[in-house]
C-alpha positions in Angstrom: 87.4 60.9 132.3 89.0 64.1 131.4 91.3 63.0 129.5 88.8 61.5 127.0 86.6 64.3 126.8 89.7 66.0 125.4 90.4 63.2 122.8 86.9 63.3 121.9 86.8 67.3 121.9 89.7 67.2 119.3 88.5 64.8 117.2 85.5 66.6 116.6 87.4 69.7 115.8 89.5 67.6 113.2 86.4 66.2 111.4 84.9 69.2 111.4 87.7 71.0 110.3 88.6 68.2 107.3 84.5 68.4 106.4 85.0 72.3 106.0 88.2 72.1 103.7 86.8 69.1 101.8 83.2 71.3 101.1 85.3 74.3 100.3 87.6 72.4 97.6 84.5 70.6 96.1 83.0 71.7 92.7 79.6 73.3 93.3 77.2 74.8 91.1 77.9 78.0 89.4 76.7 80.9 88.5 76.4 80.4 84.8 73.7 77.6 85.1 73.1 74.3 84.0 76.0 72.2 83.2 78.6 74.7 85.1 80.8 73.6 88.2 83.1 75.9 89.8 85.6 75.0 92.6 87.6 77.2 94.9 90.7 76.3 96.2 92.9 77.8 99.4 96.6 79.1 98.2 99.3 80.3 100.3 98.8 83.4 101.9 100.3 86.6 100.6 101.4 90.2 101.3 97.7 91.0 102.0 96.5 88.0 103.3 93.9 85.5 102.8 94.5 84.1 99.0 91.9 81.9 97.2 91.9 80.8 93.0 88.5 79.5 91.7 88.3 76.7 89.0 85.3 76.8 87.1 84.5 73.8 84.1 82.3 72.8 81.7 82.6 69.1 80.3 81.7 67.6 76.7 79.8 65.0 76.4 82.4 63.5 74.3 84.9 60.5 75.6 88.0 63.0 75.7 90.6 63.5 77.3 91.5 67.3 75.8 91.2 70.2 77.2 91.1 74.2 77.4 92.0 76.5 80.2 91.1 80.0 79.9 92.7 82.9 81.3 90.8 86.0 81.8 92.3 89.9 81.2 92.5 92.8 83.8 89.3 93.9 85.4 87.6 90.5 84.2 86.6 86.9 85.2 85.0 84.0 83.2 82.0 84.5 81.9 82.1 83.4 78.5 79.6 80.3 78.3 79.3 80.8 74.5 82.8 80.3 74.2 82.7 77.2 76.7 80.3 75.5 74.9 81.7 76.0 71.8 85.1 74.0 72.9 82.5 71.3 74.4 80.7 70.9 70.9 84.0 70.3 69.5 85.2 67.5 72.1 87.6 69.7 74.5 86.8 69.7 78.7 86.5 73.3 78.9 88.3 75.0 82.4 88.4 78.8 83.6 90.4 80.4 86.3 89.2 83.3 88.1 92.7 84.7 89.2 93.5 85.5 92.9 91.4 88.5 93.3 89.0 88.8 90.4 85.7 87.5 89.8 84.5 84.4 91.9 88.1 84.7 93.8 87.7 88.2 95.3 87.7 87.8 99.1 86.0 90.8 101.4 88.5 93.5 102.3 90.7 92.6 99.3 91.3 95.2 97.1 90.6 94.2 93.5 93.1 93.0 91.0 96.2 93.8 93.4 99.8 92.3 92.4 103.2 93.3 92.8 104.6 90.8 90.5 102.4 88.9 87.6 104.4 85.8 88.2 102.2 85.7 91.3 99.5 84.3 89.0 101.6 81.4 88.1 101.1 79.6 91.4 97.1 79.4 90.3 98.1 78.4 86.7 99.9 75.7 88.3 97.4 74.6 90.4 94.5 74.6 87.9 96.8 72.4 85.5 97.0 70.1 88.0 93.7 69.6 88.7 92.9 69.4 85.0 95.5 66.7 84.5 94.3 65.1 87.3 90.6 64.6 86.0 92.0 62.5 82.9 93.0 65.3 80.9 96.2 64.5 79.1 96.2 67.2 76.1 95.6 70.7 77.6 95.6 74.0 75.4 96.2 77.1 77.5 93.7 80.0 75.9 94.1 83.9 77.3 92.8 87.3 76.5 94.1 90.7 77.1 96.2 90.8 80.2 95.7 87.2 80.8 97.8 86.9 77.7 100.6 88.3 78.9 100.6 86.5 82.3 100.1 82.9 80.2 103.4 84.3 77.7 105.3 84.8 80.4 104.4 81.7 82.2 105.6 79.9 78.9 108.3 81.7 78.6 109.3 80.5 82.3 108.5 77.1 81.7 110.3 76.7 78.4 112.2 74.0 79.1 109.8 71.5 80.4 106.1 73.0 79.2 102.9 72.2 80.7 100.8 72.6 78.2 100.6 71.7 74.7 99.5 75.3 72.9 98.8 78.7 73.1 95.8 80.6 72.1 95.7 84.2 72.5 92.9 87.0 72.0 93.6 90.5 72.1 96.9 89.9 74.4 98.1 92.9 76.2 101.8 92.2 75.0 102.9 95.8 74.6 102.3 99.5 76.2 101.5 100.8 72.2 102.8 104.2 73.5 105.1 106.5 71.5 108.8 106.3 72.4 108.8 108.7 75.7 106.1 107.0 77.0 107.6 103.5 76.7 111.3 104.1 76.8 111.3 107.2 79.3 108.2 107.4 81.6 107.0 104.1 82.1 110.6 103.0 83.8 110.3 105.9 85.6 106.8 105.3 87.3 107.9 101.4 87.2 110.9 102.3 89.4 108.6 105.0 91.6 106.2 101.9 92.3 109.5 99.6 93.8 110.1 102.2 96.1 106.4 103.3 97.1 104.7 99.7 97.3 102.1 101.3 99.6 
């Protein structure tokens, strides 16, 4: 009897865990309102613990296989409802990712925007693109603002031999510090080197 009870207990635990995972990974109505949905995806833990990324979508009423993936900038998240609807009206399914530790993806006790290497965000973009392709979108364009422009440029450079998107649109990308020679050639490298030794 105890043996059967143990099997029943294990079955219930697995069933509840599976239900929790499934519900966590499904689209739910988003804070932007009608037509917007968001899906939270659990990512591998990093140096500060649990990590998630969030994919927001607004689907076009057209029969289309074209999509845009929007990546926000620093101290930001996706909230540009008009931008999404403009792409929808132009027969693009619109997606946006709230990167780890930003906006919808910021978890309690996390330090907002904490990152030690911009390549950490590549996993979030890869995950978003995989899900977008799974939803039968075959032509995908990346669009990014500010620091997102830097992240996506580095992402495309890293994947230059097998680019997973058909284009890149940059809106006010943060590609240069726009500082004088002393700051860019002397001060910034010194601070960067200092940061490698004292990561906190």
